[in-house]
C-alpha positions in Angstrom: 0.1 -0.1 -0.1 2.0 3.0 -1.3 -0.4 5.5 0.3 -2.1 6.2 3.9 -4.8 9.1 4.4 -3.1 11.4 1.8 0.6 10.8 2.7 2.8 8.9 0.5 5.7 6.3 1.8 8.2 9.1 1.5 6.1 11.7 3.5 5.5 9.4 6.1 8.9 8.5 6.5 9.8 12.4 6.8 7.2 12.7 9.1 8.5 9.9 11.6 12.0 11.3 11.2 10.3 14.6 12.6 8.5 13.1 15.1 11.8 11.3 16.4 13.9 14.8 16.2 11.3 16.2 18.2 11.3 13.9 20.8 15.1 13.8 20.8 15.1 17.6 21.5 12.4 17.1 24.4 14.6 14.6 25.9 17.5 17.1 26.2 17.4 18.1 29.7 21.0 18.2 31.2 23.9 20.1 29.2 27.2 19.6 30.1 29.4 22.7 29.3 33.4 21.3 28.7 35.7 24.2 29.5 34.6 27.4 31.2 36.1 30.1 29.5 34.5 33.3 27.9 32.9 30.9 25.3 31.9 28.0 27.9 30.5 31.1 30.1 28.1 32.5 27.1 26.8 28.8 26.4 26.2 28.0 29.9 24.5 31.5 30.2 22.2 30.7 27.3 21.2 27.2 28.1 20.4 27.8 31.8 18.1 30.8 30.4 16.4 28.4 28.1 15.6 26.2 30.6 18.3 23.4 30.5 19.9 22.2 33.5 23.7 23.3 32.8 27.2 21.7 34.4 30.3 23.6 33.8 33.2 21.5 33.5 37.0 22.6 34.2 40.2 21.7 35.6 40.1 24.0 38.8 37.5 24.8 41.1 39.5 28.5 40.9 38.0 28.7 37.0 34.8 27.3 37.6 34.1 30.0 40.6 35.2 32.9 38.1 33.0 31.2 35.3 30.3 30.8 37.8 30.2 34.4 38.4 30.0 35.9 35.1 27.7 33.5 34.0 25.4 35.0 36.8 26.2 38.6 35.7 25.7 37.7 31.6 22.0 36.1 33.1 21.2 39.5 34.9 22.0 41.3 31.8 19.9 39.5 29.2 17.2 39.6 32.2 17.4 43.3 32.6 17.5 43.8 28.8 14.3 42.0 28.5 15.8 39.1 26.7 15.1 36.5 29.3 12.8 35.8 32.2 13.5 34.5 35.6 17.2 34.7 36.4 17.1 33.4 39.8 15.8 30.0 38.2 18.3 30.4 35.7 21.2 30.4 38.1 19.9 27.6 40.4 19.9 25.3 37.2 23.6 26.2 36.9 26.6 23.7 38.6 30.2 23.0 38.3 32.5 20.2 38.7 36.1 19.4 38.0 35.5 15.5 36.7 34.7 15.0 33.2 33.4 11.9 34.1 30.8 13.5 36.5 29.9 16.3 34.0 28.9 13.7 31.5 27.0 11.7 33.4 23.5 12.3 33.1 24.3 14.7 30.3 22.0 15.0 27.2 24.1 17.4 24.9 27.6 18.5 25.3 29.2 21.7 24.1 32.9 21.9 24.3 34.9 25.3 24.2 38.3 24.3 25.7 41.9 25.3 24.1 42.1 25.5 20.5 44.5 23.0 19.7 44.2 19.7 18.5 46.7 18.3 20.9 43.9 19.2 23.4 40.9 18.6 21.8 41.5 15.1 19.9 42.2 13.1 23.0 39.5 14.8 24.9 37.0 13.9 22.3 38.2 10.5 22.4 37.9 10.4 26.0 34.3 11.6 25.9 33.3 9.0 23.2 34.3 6.3 25.9 32.2 7.9 28.8 29.2 9.0 27.4 26.1 7.4 26.0 26.1 6.9 22.4 23.1 9.4 21.9 24.7 12.2 23.6 25.8 14.5 20.8 29.1 16.5 21.5 29.5 20.1 19.8 32.7 22.0 19.3 33.1 25.8 19.7 36.3 25.6 17.5 36.9 29.0 15.5 38.4 27.4 12.8 39.4 23.6 13.0 37.6 20.8 11.3 35.4 18.3 13.0 37.0 15.4 11.0 40.2 16.4 12.3 38.9 16.6 16.0 37.1 13.5 15.8 40.2 11.1 14.5 40.4 9.4 17.8 36.8 8.6 18.4 36.4 5.0 18.2 33.0 4.4 19.2 30.6 7.0 17.7 32.3 9.7 15.8 28.8 10.1 14.0 27.7 12.2 17.0 30.3 14.9 16.9 29.9 18.3 15.1 31.1 21.8 15.1 28.6 24.2 16.5 31.1 27.7 16.4 29.6 30.6 18.1 30.8 34.2 17.9 32.0 36.3 20.7 30.2 37.4 22.9 28.4 34.0 22.8 25.2 35.4 24.5 25.0 38.5 22.6 25.7 37.6 19.1 23.5 35.0 17.7 25.1 33.2 14.8 26.1 29.8 15.1 28.1 28.1 12.2 27.4 24.4 12.1 30.1 22.3 10.3 29.8 18.5 10.2 32.7 16.1 10.0 33.0 13.3 7.4 31.5 11.1 9.7 29.1 13.4 11.0 25.6 12.1 10.9 22.3 13.9 9.3 20.7 13.4 12.6 23.3 15.2 14.5 23.1 17.8 12.1 19.4 18.2 12.5 19.5 18.0 16.3 22.1 20.3 16.7 20.2 22.8 14.3 17.0 22.6 16.3 18.7 23.0 19.7 20.3 25.9 18.3 16.9 27.8 17.3 15.6 26.6 20.2 17.7 29.0 22.3 17.0 31.9 19.6 20.4 31.4 17.6 20.7 31.7 13.9 22.3 28.6 12.7 23.8 28.0 9.5 25.2 24.7 8.0 28.5 24.4 6.0 28.2 22.0 2.9 31.4 21.0 3.3 34.4 21.4 5.5 36.7 24.4 5.5 39.0 25.9 7.7 37.7 29.0 9.4 33.9 28.2 8.2 32.1 31.0 6.8 31.8 34.3 8.7 35.5 34.0 10.2 36.7 33.8 6.8 34.8 36.7 5.0 36.2 38.6 8.2 39.4 37.8 7.5 39.3 38.9 4.1 38.1 41.9 5.2 40.8 42.2 8.0 43.5 42.3 5.9 42.3 44.9 3.8 41.6 46.8 6.8 45.1 46.2 8.1 46.8 46.9 4.8 45.1 49.8 4.1 46.8 51.4 7.4 50.0 50.0 6.4 49.9 51.8 3.3 49.4 55.1 4.8 46.0 55.4 2.8 43.9 56.0 6.3 44.4 55.8 10.4 43.1 52.7 12.3 40.5 55.0 13.8 39.0 56.3 10.4 39.2 52.5 8.9 37.0 51.4 11.6 34.7 54.4 11.4 34.3 54.0 7.5 33.2 50.3 8.1 30.8 51.1 11.1 29.1 53.9 9.6 29.1 52.7 5.8 28.8 49.2 5.1 28.3 47.9 8.8 25.2 49.5 9.3 23.6 47.5 6.5 25.4 44.3 7.3 23.0 44.1 10.6 20.4 43.6 8.6 21.9 42.3 5.1 24.6 40.0 3.8 26.7 40.9 1.0 24.6 39.0 -1.6 21.4 41.1 -0.6 23.5 44.3 -0.3 24.6 43.9 -3.9 21.6 42.8 -5.1 19.9 46.0 -4.1 22.9 47.8 -5.2 22.1 46.7 -8.8 18.9 48.8 -8.7 16.0 46.7 -11.2 18.6 44.6 -12.6 19.5 43.4 -9.5 22.4 41.1 -8.8 23.0 40.0 -12.5 22.9 43.6 -13.6 25.8 44.4 -10.8 27.8 41.5 -11.4 27.8 41.7 -15.1 28.3 45.8 -15.6 29.1 47.5 -12.2 31.1 44.3 -11.0 33.6 45.0 -13.7 34.9 48.3 -12.3 35.1 46.9 -8.9 36.9 43.8 -10.0 39.9 46.5 -11.3 40.1 47.2 -7.5 41.0 43.7 -6.9 44.5 44.7 -8.5 45.2 47.1 -5.9 44.1 45.0 -2.7 46.5 43.1 -0.5 47.3 39.6 -1.4 49.8 38.6 1.3 49.1 35.3 3.2 51.8 36.4 6.0 51.4 39.3 8.0 54.1 41.8 7.4 55.5 43.1 10.9 55.1 46.6 10.0 51.5 45.9 9.6 51.5 44.4 13.1 53.0 47.5 14.8 50.9 50.3 12.9 47.9 47.9 14.0 49.1 48.1 17.8 49.5 51.9 17.6 46.9 52.9 16.0 44.5 51.1 18.5 46.3 52.2 21.4 45.6 55.6 20.1 42.3 55.2 19.0 41.2 53.6 22.5 43.3 56.0 24.7 42.8 55.9 28.3 39.5 53.7 28.2 39.8 50.0 30.2 38.8 47.0 28.7 35.7 46.9 31.0 34.6 50.0 29.7 35.0 48.8 26.1 33.3 45.7 26.5 30.4 47.5 28.7 30.2 50.0 25.6 30.0 47.2 23.2 27.5 45.0 24.7 24.9 47.8 25.5 24.8 48.2 21.4 24.8 44.6 21.2 21.9 44.3 23.4 19.9 46.7 21.8 20.6 45.3 18.5 19.5 42.0 19.5 16.0 43.7 20.7 15.5 45.3 17.3 16.7 42.4 15.0 17.0 39.4 16.8 14.3 38.8 19.9 11.3 36.9 19.5 8.4 38.6 17.8 11.0 40.8 15.5 10.8 40.4 11.9 14.3 39.3 11.2 14.3 36.2 13.8 
């Protein structure tokens, strides 16, 4: 019998898979955050505020106490801004441990945010693979390493590991880049995607692995040109930053480069821009930076220029200034009920 109540076999199979995915997501109650640095703190904040029990794991109690304090601060910040509810309940859902085995015991989902090194991550994933039940998904916050390499020593279930790269500060920037490894299963991708959506994140999925993923690669290309403009004496550090903020940056808050240039092509859209206006832009490429190793002159000019721009402002003051605007942008663009969410 090929059809049942208007559904063919393929649709029934998809529907069954959908129900199974929903059941898996609803079964995630406890999240282990392995690594309690800035990134791990952001993840813990988000999971706790969205109703998950969270256990943070790190090597020392001193690190964990500091992390717990910062998570508490982040929770208060989001609640005060109207981007979360019942902060005290969220704080009660947070616990800590120095034992990896204890952290993974009873965990339904794992977020790893340890030191950015294969020498650290590979043995960790091999150990987690031995300790955690087969259905527990592992996500890595790596900013550029590929999951195929990270999972190379996982002998039991490498299919349950995937990169879930957030952007800093994690609790204020919604992007999460999901990059599957060669052995990552579709079920793992789907589950990670839905979990990120459940927390109000904006997940994107890479179709194939590449170092640095999507946004970091685009950002690094921009960064190289920004560095070179200063090195060549074209503009100051402050004016390069100002040009990006007041020009393309304000558009990038609501549009990516493809939509920007599609609208820039007028009635002809992206095709007109690519085939006509794009020709003049191509000439600029011949005058732009192509170096693949950062010249020392670039490094020193960047340091000197930032020192001049920042002046006597402390790191804490700069972070507070940044976070104030990021909170406002979140409320405008990415909070529930906004048109772009």
